[in-house]
N, C-alpha and C positions, 0 to 999 in steps of 0.2 A: 504494499500500500504506499501511498505518497507520504513522505515525511517532510516536515517543515524545514526550510533553511532559515538563515538568520533574518532574511527579509520577511518571510511569512510570520515568524514569531514576533518580530518587531511590530508589524502591522496589527496583529491580534492583541498584543500587550498594550499598544497605544489605544486601541479601541476600548479595552477594559478600563484604562485610566480615564479616558474621556467620559465614559458612561458613569464611572464612579462619581466624577465631578457633577455630572448632570443630575444624578439621583440626589446627591447632597443638596444641590440648589433647589430641587423640587421639594424635598422634605423640609427645607428651611423656609419654604414659602416664597422663594425668589422667582419661581416659575409657576404658572397655573397649569391645569391639566391639558388645556388646548395647546399650550406651548410645548409641553413635555411629550405629548402623544407621538408626534413624528420622530422624536429622538428615541423613545423606548421601542417603537415599532422597528426602527433600524437595527435594534438589538434583540429582536424576537420576543419582546415582552408585550403581552396583551392584557387588558383589564377585562376580566370575565365576570360571571354572576357573583361569585363568592370571594375571589382572590385574583391575583395576577397569575397568568399562565405564561410559562417560558417554553418556547419551541426551539430546540437545539438541532443544528444542522448535522446530518450524517451524509456527507457528500457521496453521491451515487450508492448509498447504502452500505459502505464499507466501514467496519470497526475492527479494532484489535481488543485483546483482553483487558489491557490497561485502561482503555477508554470505557469499556463496559463496566469495569469496576468503579470508575469515577461516576458514571451514571447511577450505579447502585449507591454510592456515597451521597450523591445529591438527593436521591429518593429518601434516604434515611435522615440526613441532616437538615434538609430544607423543605421537604414535602411530607407526605403521609405514608412513605414507605413503598411507593410504586411509581412507575412511569407508564406512559401510553404511547405506543408506536403508531405512526400515522400513515396515511396513504401517500405521503410524499417521501417516505423512507426516513423521516425524522422521528424524534421522540419529544413528547410534551410532558411538562410537570405542571399540575393544575392548582397547586396550593402555595404559591410563592409569595413571600413578603418583599415589598419593594426595597426595603433597606438592605436585604440580603442578596438581591439580584447581582450587584457587582461582584460579590464574593463568589457566587456561582460561576460567573463568567471567568473570574480569575482561576478557579479550580479547573474549568474546562481548558483554558489557555495552557495550563501546565501539561495537558495530555494532547495538545494539538487539536483542540475542538473549539467551536464558537457557536454563536447564534445569528451570525450574519447571513443575509439572504433567506431568512425564514419568514419574513413578513415585510409589509410596506410595498410601495410601488416600485419594485425592482425585479431583477431576475432571481427567481426563487431557487432553492436547492435543486441542482441538476440531478435528475434521477437516471437510473440505468437498470439493466438486467441484473437481478440479484444473483444469478448464476454466472456472472461475467468472470472470465478467466478459467472457468471450470466446465462450462456447458459443452456437451459433445457436438452440438449443432452450430456453434458460433464460428464465424470467419476469423475473428481475432478478439482480443480483450478490448471492449469499448471504453474501459475506464480511463486510459490515458487521454483519450479525446475529451471525455467529460471533465477530467481534471484540468486540462489545458483551457477549456472554455470557462471553467470556474475561475481560474486565475485571471484570464483575460478580461472577464466581465466584472469581477469584484472591484468595487471602488472606481470603475470606469465612469466618468462624468455623464456620458450619453446614456448609460444604462442604469444610473442610479435614481433618476427622477422620471420614470416612465409614466405614461397615462394610467396604467394599472399594472398589476402583477403580471409576470411573464414566466411561463413554465417550459422547460426544455427536457427532453428525454433522449438518451442515446442507447441504441442496441446494436447487435452485430449478428443477429440470427433471424431466420424466417419466422420462427415461433416468437410471438410477442408476449414477453413477461413483464412489460412495463407500461401497458395501456398507451402505446405510442401515439396513436392518432387522436387521443383526447388532450393533447398538449398544444400550446401556442406554436411551438416549433418542435418538430420531431425529426430525428436523424437516425437512419438505418445504414450501417456500414455494408457495402456491397462490393462486388468486383465486376469490372467491365469485361468486354470480349478479349482485351489484351492482358487480362489477369491483374490489372491495377486496382487498388482499393480506393474507394471514394464513398460518397454519401448519396442515398436517396434523401430528399429533403421534402418535408411536409410542413404546412403552415395553416393556421386558422382553426385549430381544434380547441375545445374547452367545454366545461360543464356549466354549472350555475343556472341562472335564469333562462338562458338561451343555449341549450346544448347543441354543439356543432362538431362535426367530424372534420379533421384537417384534410386539406387538399394536398396531393402531391404536386409540388411546383418545380422539382428537378428530378429527373431520372438518375442522373449521375453528375456529381460535383467532385472534381479532383480534391483529394483529402487536404492538400496543403492550402486550399483556398477557403476552408470552412469558416474561419473567423471573418474574412471579408464578406462572405455571403450572409453570415449572421448579422453583421453590421448593416448590410443593405436591407435586410428584412426589417430590422428595428428602425432604420432611418425612414423607410416608407411609412411605417406605422406612426412614428413620432410626427411626421409631417402632416398626416391626415387625421390623426386620432381625435375623437370627440371628447376633449377634456372638459367640455361644458355639461356633459351628461354622464353620470356615473354608471348608468345602465348600458351605455353604448361605448364604453372606453376600452373594453378588452379587444385585442387584435382580431379575434374571430369575427367580431361585428364588422370591422373594416374589410376583411378578406371576403366575407360573404356579401357585403354591400357592393363592393367594387366588382366582385365576380372573380373566379379563379384565373381567367386569362388576363384580365386587366391588372390584377395584383401581381401576377407573375411578370408581366411586361415591365411594370414599374420597378420591381425588385431587380430584374436583370439589368435595367438601365442604371440603377444605383450601383449595382455590383460592378459593372463595367467601369464606372467612374472610380470607385473605391480601389479597384485593382491598380489604377495608375498611381495611386498614392503610396503603394508599397507598404501598407499597414498590417499585412498578415504576419504571422509569427515565422521565424526562421526554422528550418528543419531541425537545427540543433536544439531548439527549445522543446520540440516534441520528443526528440531523443532523450533529452535530460529527464523529462517527466516519465516517459515510457520505461526508463531504467528502474523506476521504483515499482514497476508492475511485472517484473520477471517472475516466471512460475516458481513455486516453491520446490525444494529438492525432493521430488517424488522418488519413491523406491521402485525402480524398474522391475524388481522381482516380487512386488507385492502380489499375494495370491488373489485370484479373481473369483473365488468361490467362498461360500460361508455355510455354516450349519444353521439350517432353518427348521430344526426339529421342534423348537418352542413355537406353538401356534400364535401366541400374542406377538412375539418378535417377528415372526414371518408376516403377520398382517401389517405391522408397522413398516417393515421393509417394503412390502408391496405398495403401500399407499404413500409413505412419506419420503422414500429414497428414490432418487432418479439417477440416470446414467451420467458418468463423468467422462471427460475426454481421455483420461488416462486409465488403462487397464489396472484393475486392482483397487480403484478408488471409486467413491460415490459422493453424491451431493445429498445432504440430509436437510429436510424441511422440518422445522420445529413449529408445531401448531401453537399459537397463542389464543386458541378458541376452545377452551374446555367448556363442556356443557354446564351452564349456569354461571360461567365467568363473564368478564367484560372483554369483548374483542380488542386485542392489542395491548392489554394491560399485562405488566410483568412486575413482580415484587422485587425489592432490593436483594432478598436472599436468592431468588431465582436468577437475577442478573449476575450475581457473584458466581453462582454455580455454572451458568452458561459460559462465563468468562473462563473458568477453570477447564471446562470441556473443550472450548475452542483452542485454548493454549496447549492442551495435552494432545488433542486428537485432530485438529484442523489447521495446523501450521499457524496458530494464533490469528486466524482469519474468521471473521463473522460478518454476516450481512443482514440487513433489514430489507423487507420486501414491501411493495405497495399494498399487498394483501394484508398487511398488519401481522405478518408472521416473520420468523427469523430463519436463517439459512446457515448451515455449516458447509462451506463449499468444497472442502478437500479432506474427506475422511477415508482412511483405508478400510476396505471391506472387512478385513480381519478385525477391525476395531468397532465395527457397527454394533455388535452385541454389547460391548462395554459402554458405548455412547447411549444406547437405548436404556441400559440399566441406570446410568447417571441421570438421564432425563426423567426416567420413571420415578426416581427418588425425589424429584421436585415437581411431580405431577404435570409433566409436559410431554406425554407420549400419546396424545390424542391422534387418532388415525382418520382425519377428516379432510385432508387436503382436497380442495375444489369440490367438496360435498356440501350438502345443504346446511350443515352446522358450522361450516367455515365462513362465517358471516363477516362482512366488512361493515363497520358502523362508526359514525362520528360520535363525539362525546354528547351531542344533543343538549337538551334543555337541562340536564343534570349539571352542566358546567357552563355552556356557551350562552353569552348574552344575545347572540343573533338567532338562536334556535327558536322554533315555534312548538316543538314537540320533543319528547324524549326518545332517544334511540336505544340506549343501553338496556332498559327493562324489556323493550320489544325484542331485541336480539336474544336476550336470555329466554324469553318465553318461546320463541321459535325454536331455539336449540333444544329446550326441554321437550317440546312437542315431538321433535324428531330425534330424540336422544338414542334410540335403539340403533346400534351400528349396522344391524341387518337391514333396517329400513333405509339408512343412508347408502348402503351398498346397492340396494335394489333401485333406488332413485338415480344413483350415479352422479355424474358431474352436473352440478347446479349451483350457480353463484347467486347468493342473495346479498344485496347492498342497501344499506339504510342511511338516509340523511335526515337530520332533524330540521332542515330548512332548505330553501331554494339554492343556497350557495353550494350544495352538493359535495361537501367534504367526504361523505360516505359513498360517493360515486354511484348514486342510485340510477342514473341514466345508463350506466354500463352494466347493470345487473341483468342476468337472465330473468331474475325477479327483482325489481327495485321497489323500495318503499320510501315515500317522501312525506315527512311530517309537515303539516300545515296548521294554521290557526283558523278555526271555524267559529267565529263569534265568541272568542275567548276559550274555546274548548279544543284540546288536542285532537287532531284528525289525521288520518293517514291515507294517502293515495297509493294504490297498487299499480305498478307498472310491469309490463312484460316485454321480453324480446331484446334486451340490451346485451352488449358484449364489449369488453375491454381488450380482447385478444385480437389475433390477426384476422378473425372473421368479424370485425368491428361492426356494431350497429347501435342505434339509440333506442332505448326502451320507450314504449308508448303507454299512456295512462289507460287503464281498463275502463274507468267510469267513475261513478261517485265514490267518495272516500268512506272510511270506516273508523270506529273507535279502536282502541288498542287491542282489545280482545277480538273484536270483529275482523281486524285485518289479519290476525293469526289464523282465524277460521277460514277466511277467504283465501289466504295463501295455501292452506292445506287443501282446499277444494281445487285450486289451480294445479297443485301437484297431483292430486288424484285424477284430474282430467288428463294430465300428461300420461300417467301410468295406464290409463284406459285406452289412449289413442296411439301410443308409441309403437314403432316397429322395432324388431330386434336390433339392439345396439344403438338406438337413436337417443341422443341426448335431449334434455328438455328444450334447449334452444333450437335444436333441429326440428322437433315436433312442432314447436310454435311457428317456425318459419314455413312449415309445410301446411299446417291447418289454418294458420292465421288467428287473429284475435277472436273471431267468431267461434272458433273451436274451443275457446276457454270461457268466454263471457257468460254463457248460459250456466255453466257449472259454478262460476264465481258468484253470480247474482241470483240465480235460480229463476 
């Protein structure tokens, strides 16, 4: 993983000192909240319903054990003993005292972490495939490119005061494990006919009030020109953005207003001009960064088989373990979705234990995924049983990856001042309704995603089944959506009809699942059945 040099460390340390002074002035009454708000947001600090929330950046989802132990320390010392992993591969702490926020940032700086780019109108934490550097199907490790773009855009004046937040994802495989086209700008590493690596470029995606799927605006961009092309995209957006209307400020609105062809034409013109300025990074800078992402020292003689005689272990391997690019190794998915638990939440003790497991069995490498789960990317198959036992000791061996209880959910009205309805209790009720593993196996792959408001932090537009919490005359109400996907078969979910109360939407969801089970063909997923029979094939079952 990338390690700070003296310049990185100096910048982060300076930001900590600056924010410490800003907090002191706010607490002394020398600034009011309106003056302080943009300063705290630049440091990932939100004021929510009950306390401040701090969102910490995990660039492209990569952590080491020391960083995870620091997060455990923060959970114990400054919060209520747990943290919440988010759909942007970050982690949030929901019970922060303002006076202690600078101390948290200082603790983070000591392990090369920060909260920059996690809030405000800037380029947010750049996300990537959580299997990066390990996946059997990737062209290359996409993280050096994500890190290069992170460094190039952090503190860049043109990218620091954008019309609205701007989200980037980078992957290097056909299989999409990062919800690529739901981003403002999405980059897929590809090879052309000459065998050269470059990027497919997409622009204009996003969720929220107006969900839109990104257009492909370039089939192939030479890799060395990516920063110039990103500048061109942002320059066109900055030039035309509706800064006068908060509901029309996201880049997706501009792309879809201008249209795919017109937006592409303007970007290409800006790109041609920017190329003449020679502002892209030198190849040596990519090489410097890429050197931090060399593969770990794999054992070429690692055995490629394992003892699966324990049925519980065999089930866990079948559901939570996927192929690695190296023989004798595997990628382990850690579910943070125990039945009855809060999706994405991890206790301090669990964080410490996961750090130990990653250090001992995964070359000190750990990933967060946008699904609010964790990944151990490099585990010897011979060590899988020991890893399973260690995870079992901390109650993290649920075998529900991509199943109905692997629910994505935002914090909702339990924490968030923007929410209209609670997400967490609803996710818990659904998981308990479908808690039987045999039922989950029979249903198969089914992604449920829940948002407590229209801002869509729970990705409800991208759920095979999505649920959106709304305010109906002061009462929490839930809209049920069907047909979304955040994978390579991307689609936007559609509202089924009138909403439900909390218990009613759980019943309606069960009726939708039963309609799928009654209509499916052998091997057909929920999303496939929905696409075949359409909304009408489900509406009668849902509403009766």
